[in-house]
N, C-alpha and C positions, 0 to 999 in steps of 0.2 A: 504493500499499500504506500502511496506517495505522501508526502508531507504537503499540505496545501501551499502553493506559492503565495508569497505576500499579495500579489495582485488578485488571486482567486478568492481570498478570504473576505467576507462581508465587512470585517473590520477595516478593510483597506478603503472602503467607500467613506466620503466625508459623513460626518454624523447626520446632518439634515437629510442628505439622500438616503442614507441607511435607514433612517426613521421613516421616511415616505415608502421606501420599498417594504420594509417590514410591517407596514399598515396593511398591505394587501397579502400578507403571507398567511398560510393556514398550516397548522400542525397535523402532520399525517404520520402514520406507521404502516409498515409492510413486513410481513413474515418473510423468512429466508425463502429464496427461489421465486420471487414474485417479479414477473416481467413488467418493467415500468414502461418500456417502448420498445418498438422493433424498427429496425432499419427500413426507410421508405415509408413509415407512418407519419401521420400528421403531428408536427411539433407545436403543441398548443400549451404546454406547461413546462416548468423547470424546477429544480429543487436544489436546496442546499443541505447536505447531510449533517445532522446533529449527533446521531451515534450510528454505528453499524458500518457496513461497506457494500458497495455496488460495483459490479463488474460491468464495464464497457465491452462490447463485443462486436464482431463483424462477421457478416456471412461469408462463408467459404464454400463455393459450389461442391456439392458431393460430400461435404464433411460437416461436423458439427460447428457452430459459430466459435470463433477464436477470440478469447479474451484478450484485449490489448491494453487494458489499464484497469486497475481497482481504486476506486475512489472512497475517501472516509471522511472523517470529522472535518467540518468547515468548508468542504469542496463544493463547487458548483457542479451540478449534474445537468447537462443540457445546454447547449449554445445554439443549436439549429433554430430555435423559435425567433431569434433576433434577425437572421439573414434570410432574405427571401430566396426561393420559396420555402415556407417554414415546414421543412420535412426532415426527419431524423436521418443523419448520415451514419449513425451507429446504432446499436442496440443497448439495452441496459437491463440488468437483472439483479436483484438483491443477493449478495453473497453471505449475507448474515440478516438477521432481524434490523431493520432499519427504522430510525425516527429522523424525520427531516422536515423542513419548512418547505412548503409547496406553493408555488406562484402561478397565477394564470397569466400566461404569455401575452394574450391580446390585451389585458388590463395594463400590463407593464409597457407594452409597446405604446398604447394609448397615452399613458403617463409621460413617455419619452417624447411623443410628438407635441403634447401640450406643454411641455417645459424643456426646451433645448439644452439647457445647462444640465438638468437631470439625465436626459438622454445621452448626452457626450459622456457623462459619468459612468452610466450603465454600459454603454458602447465600450468604453476603456477597460471597465472591469471584465466584461465577457471577452473582449479581444485580448486583454493580458492572460486570461485563462486558457484561451485557444492557443496563444503563442508559446505558453509554458508546455502545453500538452504536446505541440508539435516539436518542441526541442526535446522534449522526453522521448517521443516517438523515435526521432532521428537517432538519439543515443542508443536505444533499445536495438534498433535495426543495425547500427555499426557494431555493437557488442555481438549480435547474431551472425552478421554476414562479412564484416570487414576482417582482413587478415590478422590485424593487431587490436581489434575491438576499437571502441571510440576513445580510448586514452582518458576517459572521463571516470571520476570516482562517485558519479551520481548514484 
């Protein structure tokens, strides 16, 4: 499991924007092995993990879905809702019982449109999370396939 990057943690948002976002949060719980979303499905919500872990996976033709990352406490689950079309690029399933904050993507997108400063903050937060995950995926791929690994201690 990864440690949340500073940019993916809700605490990285300015207090005022964090409070606005949390005002539309709903506390949810999921048992282990609950499918949160499937690759290609409609991205209409997102979560921030409070406890437990969630495996992000990717379809592999003729095989079981491959887990590409496991997310835990404080981490953002789902970014596809922000970038059109809002369709999941990966799948997600709980790897343990999970408690999380759930957000309605349409409501948050509307808030972003109504307040450009809030929208920019949310875009930076989600974009920073996405950038961190891409760097992590690159390191994992280098460790798997490069002759001498990534040279990283991540």
